N, C-alpha and C positions, 0 to 999 in steps of 0.2 A: 790804593795800596794793597788791598786784600788780594787783588788779582796777581800782583807780583809774588806775594807769599805762596799762593797756591801753585804758581808757575815754578817757583824754586823747589817746592816740595815735589812736584811732578818730575822735574829734572833729576832730583836726587833719587827718586824712585827707580828711574830707568838709567841712571848713570852707570850701573854695572854693565848694562848691555852696550851703551855707547862707548865705554872704555875698552871693550873687548877688541882683540885683533880681528881682522876681516875673516881669516881662516876659521876662527872659532865661531864667529857669527854664522858663517855658511854651514858649518857642521851642525850647529844647534838648529838652524832652520831646516836642514835636511832631516835631522832626527825627528823633529816635530811634525813636519808636513808630509814626509814620505814614510818613514819607518813605523811610526805609531799607528797610522791608519791601516797599513799593510798587516801589521801584527794583529790588529783587531779583526780585520777581514779574515785572516787565516784562522784565528781562534773560533770565530763564528762558523766558518765553513767546516772546520774539523768537528765541531759539536754537532752540526747538522748531519754530517757524514756518519758519525758514530751512532746517532739516533736512528738513521736509516738502517744501519747494519743490525742494530738491536731489534728493530721492528721486523726486518726480514727473517732473522733467526727465530723470533717469536712465532711468526706466522708459519714458518716451515715446521717448527716443532708442533704447532697446533694442528696442522694438516696431517702430520704423521700420527698424532694421537687420535684424530678423528678416523683415519683409515684403520687403525688398530681396533678402535671400538666397533667400526662397521663390520670388519671381517671376524671379529671375535678373537678369542685367544685360542686359535686352532694350531698354534705352534707346538703344543705338547702332544 
């Protein structure tokens, strides 16, 4: 008897999904399987791109500073 009780509880847990129309189920599955992973990949890729830009600007500024120190302040 306890197996029937747990089975009924499990059907009520997922009853909202089984009672949905097929179009809504497909939309939900599309959002979960396609859209969410693509959004995560885009977020991670953009963060890596932004970090590369910051690193490139830092090294470019660092090399300019080293050149200025090497040549001295002969601009005046």
